[in-house]
KOLVEX-369214 format. One record per residue (C-alpha): y, z, x; residue in three letters. Coordinates in Angstrom, 3 decimals. Layout:
% KOLVEX-369214
+----------+----------+----------+-----+
:        y :        z :        x :  aa :
+----------+----------+----------+-----+
:        Y :        Z :        X : ala :
...
+----------+----------+----------+-----+
% end
This chain:
% KOLVEX-369214
+----------+----------+----------+-----+
:        y :        z :        x :  aa :
+----------+----------+----------+-----+
:    0.000 :    0.000 :    0.000 : unk :
:    3.507 :   -0.763 :    1.201 : unk :
:    5.676 :    2.064 :    2.391 : unk :
:    9.061 :    0.934 :    1.074 : unk :
:   11.005 :    1.610 :   -2.097 : unk :
:   14.606 :    1.235 :   -2.903 : unk :
:   17.258 :    3.405 :   -4.432 : unk :
:   20.282 :    2.106 :   -6.245 : unk :
:   23.692 :    3.582 :   -5.582 : unk :
:   26.870 :    2.043 :   -6.946 : unk :
:   25.400 :   -1.433 :   -7.343 : unk :
:   23.696 :   -1.467 :   -3.939 : unk :
:   19.979 :   -1.174 :   -3.332 : unk :
:   18.882 :    0.806 :   -0.285 : unk :
:   15.351 :    0.629 :    1.094 : unk :
:   14.056 :    4.136 :    1.658 : unk :
:   10.607 :    3.667 :    3.205 : unk :
:    8.334 :    4.406 :    0.231 : unk :
:    6.942 :    2.097 :   -2.424 : unk :
:    5.462 :    2.230 :   -5.857 : unk :
:    4.323 :   -1.404 :   -5.559 : unk :
:    0.649 :   -2.075 :   -6.097 : unk :
:   -1.480 :   -3.643 :   -3.389 : unk :
:   -1.594 :   -7.430 :   -3.275 : unk :
:   -4.991 :   -9.061 :   -3.648 : unk :
:   -6.161 :  -12.194 :   -1.817 : unk :
:   -4.871 :  -14.530 :   -4.549 : unk :
:   -1.432 :  -12.896 :   -4.486 : unk :
:   -1.291 :  -13.264 :   -0.698 : unk :
:   -2.349 :  -16.934 :   -0.914 : unk :
:    0.378 :  -17.535 :   -3.523 : unk :
:    2.946 :  -15.945 :   -1.223 : unk :
:    1.739 :  -18.000 :    1.744 : unk :
:    2.006 :  -21.241 :   -0.237 : unk :
:    5.468 :  -20.411 :   -1.605 : unk :
:    6.770 :  -19.368 :    1.816 : unk :
:    5.510 :  -22.662 :    3.225 : unk :
:    6.794 :  -24.798 :    0.332 : unk :
:    8.970 :  -23.001 :   -2.223 : unk :
:    9.367 :  -26.152 :   -4.321 : unk :
:    5.723 :  -26.297 :   -5.401 : unk :
:    5.198 :  -26.689 :   -9.112 : unk :
:    3.008 :  -24.094 :  -10.801 : unk :
:    0.389 :  -26.821 :  -11.271 : unk :
:    0.355 :  -27.591 :   -7.523 : unk :
:    0.359 :  -23.885 :   -6.667 : unk :
:   -2.588 :  -23.218 :   -9.010 : unk :
:   -4.555 :  -26.092 :   -7.450 : unk :
:   -3.891 :  -24.881 :   -3.904 : unk :
:   -4.964 :  -21.279 :   -4.566 : unk :
:   -7.795 :  -22.269 :   -6.941 : unk :
:   -6.670 :  -20.478 :  -10.092 : unk :
:   -5.671 :  -21.698 :  -13.547 : unk :
:   -2.069 :  -22.597 :  -14.278 : unk :
:   -1.833 :  -19.672 :  -16.697 : unk :
:   -3.083 :  -17.306 :  -13.989 : unk :
:   -0.611 :  -18.759 :  -11.457 : unk :
:    2.279 :  -18.380 :  -13.955 : unk :
:    1.296 :  -14.783 :  -14.709 : unk :
:    0.933 :  -13.855 :  -11.039 : unk :
:    4.239 :  -15.443 :   -9.996 : unk :
:    5.970 :  -13.720 :  -12.923 : unk :
:    4.440 :  -10.374 :  -11.873 : unk :
:    5.392 :  -10.896 :   -8.215 : unk :
:    8.962 :  -11.622 :   -9.362 : unk :
:    9.055 :   -8.645 :  -11.753 : unk :
:    7.671 :   -6.310 :   -9.060 : unk :
:   10.335 :   -7.499 :   -6.613 : unk :
:    7.769 :   -8.886 :   -4.171 : unk :
:    9.327 :  -12.341 :   -4.555 : unk :
:   13.082 :  -11.862 :   -4.501 : unk :
:   14.127 :  -15.476 :   -4.942 : unk :
:   13.679 :  -19.049 :   -3.866 : unk :
:   15.991 :  -20.674 :   -1.346 : unk :
:   16.406 :  -23.699 :    0.884 : unk :
:   15.993 :  -23.248 :    4.626 : unk :
:   19.198 :  -24.535 :    6.201 : unk :
:   19.797 :  -25.571 :    9.800 : unk :
:   23.067 :  -23.692 :   10.496 : unk :
:   24.210 :  -26.003 :   13.285 : unk :
:   23.732 :  -29.154 :   11.193 : unk :
:   25.530 :  -27.416 :    8.329 : unk :
:   28.618 :  -26.834 :   10.485 : unk :
:   27.941 :  -23.311 :   11.767 : unk :
:   27.525 :  -24.109 :   15.446 : unk :
:   28.381 :  -20.678 :   16.892 : unk :
:   26.042 :  -17.733 :   16.357 : unk :
:   26.176 :  -14.204 :   17.699 : unk :
:   24.472 :  -10.869 :   17.250 : unk :
:   27.077 :   -8.161 :   16.812 : unk :
:   26.092 :   -4.579 :   17.461 : unk :
:   28.190 :   -1.954 :   15.688 : unk :
:   28.539 :    1.740 :   16.354 : unk :
:   29.638 :    3.476 :   13.180 : unk :
:   30.716 :    6.936 :   12.113 : unk :
:   27.975 :    9.219 :   10.908 : unk :
:   27.459 :    8.856 :    7.126 : unk :
:   29.533 :    5.642 :    6.975 : unk :
:   26.567 :    3.290 :    6.442 : unk :
:   27.078 :    2.634 :    2.729 : unk :
:   30.769 :    1.847 :    3.109 : unk :
:   30.176 :   -0.313 :    6.193 : unk :
:   27.328 :   -2.166 :    4.444 : unk :
:   29.515 :   -2.859 :    1.394 : unk :
:   32.272 :   -4.235 :    3.631 : unk :
:   29.886 :   -6.392 :    5.684 : unk :
:   28.393 :   -7.869 :    2.498 : unk :
:   31.811 :   -9.227 :    1.583 : unk :
:   32.678 :  -10.786 :    4.957 : unk :
:   32.391 :  -14.525 :    5.519 : unk :
:   29.848 :  -15.757 :    8.070 : unk :
:   27.887 :  -12.470 :    8.192 : unk :
:   24.404 :  -13.799 :    7.506 : unk :
:   22.321 :  -10.662 :    7.913 : unk :
:   22.772 :   -7.046 :    8.956 : unk :
:   20.590 :   -3.979 :    9.267 : unk :
:   20.881 :   -0.274 :    9.972 : unk :
:   18.862 :    0.296 :   13.140 : unk :
:   17.932 :    3.102 :   15.508 : unk :
:   18.856 :    3.041 :   19.171 : unk :
:   22.003 :    2.749 :   21.253 : unk :
:   23.981 :    1.295 :   18.329 : unk :
:   23.798 :    1.701 :   14.566 : unk :
:   24.068 :   -1.728 :   12.938 : unk :
:   22.866 :   -5.153 :   14.029 : unk :
:   24.598 :   -8.131 :   12.382 : unk :
:   23.958 :  -11.849 :   12.707 : unk :
:   27.188 :  -13.827 :   12.419 : unk :
:   27.233 :  -17.636 :   12.156 : unk :
:   30.616 :  -19.353 :   12.350 : unk :
:   31.903 :  -22.910 :   12.731 : unk :
:   33.316 :  -22.244 :   16.222 : unk :
:   34.159 :  -19.558 :   18.783 : unk :
:   37.659 :  -19.093 :   17.395 : unk :
:   36.352 :  -18.286 :   13.922 : unk :
:   33.667 :  -16.001 :   15.387 : unk :
:   36.375 :  -14.148 :   17.310 : unk :
:   38.398 :  -13.838 :   14.092 : unk :
:   35.445 :  -12.406 :   12.146 : unk :
:   34.518 :   -9.882 :   14.835 : unk :
:   37.947 :   -8.758 :   16.031 : unk :
:   39.944 :   -8.999 :   12.816 : unk :
:   37.369 :   -8.284 :   10.109 : unk :
:   34.388 :   -6.317 :   11.415 : unk :
:   36.422 :   -4.088 :   13.731 : unk :
:   38.847 :   -3.370 :   10.874 : unk :
:   36.073 :   -2.012 :    8.621 : unk :
:   36.563 :    1.693 :    7.952 : unk :
:   33.852 :    3.622 :    9.770 : unk :
:   33.268 :    1.053 :   12.545 : unk :
:   33.866 :    2.722 :   15.908 : unk :
:   33.055 :   -0.165 :   18.258 : unk :
:   31.304 :   -3.536 :   18.515 : unk :
:   29.437 :   -5.492 :   21.176 : unk :
:   28.824 :   -9.209 :   20.757 : unk :
:   26.007 :  -11.326 :   22.194 : unk :
:   26.379 :  -15.102 :   21.839 : unk :
:   23.257 :  -17.012 :   20.872 : unk :
:   22.674 :  -20.017 :   23.152 : unk :
:   19.370 :  -21.169 :   21.641 : unk :
:   17.097 :  -19.915 :   18.890 : unk :
:   13.714 :  -20.669 :   17.383 : unk :
:   11.929 :  -19.712 :   14.204 : unk :
:    8.774 :  -17.651 :   14.646 : unk :
:    5.681 :  -17.686 :   12.489 : unk :
:    6.913 :  -14.897 :   10.275 : unk :
:    4.526 :  -12.765 :    8.261 : unk :
:    1.115 :  -14.167 :    7.462 : unk :
:    0.356 :  -13.629 :    3.792 : unk :
:   -3.036 :  -15.266 :    3.503 : unk :
+----------+----------+----------+-----+
% end
């Protein structure tokens, strides 16, 4: 069983490390694997690939959505080809107990693709993708550093990146 749940606080959902989700069976994991590989599959194609009826595939996908296992369907975009040619990881040190406020501010900033509360020498790791170095500088120095609760930042430019295999569901 998974060890993550979430709590809601003021419109935000925070993962807390425990879960009430039921275990996934082999068919559920095969459905996830197929949808991760090709999110545009029709239910008919999905049912054929995992060897279940269309009704069963519909019911399982609906349950996986309702349980929050599947959180949405999205296109995978090449940031550079989409005009975001500068990427950087920005490490933030924040004031104790400022996470919720910092997270809310980061959610609203342009070009902040992902961020996480982490343990270690800094508190927050953010991935920022911008059209150019000037815009990256603007986001880091004039937006992120102005967020209440942010004490300092360190920025690492990304020169090259690759996509890993990710989680194996089947």
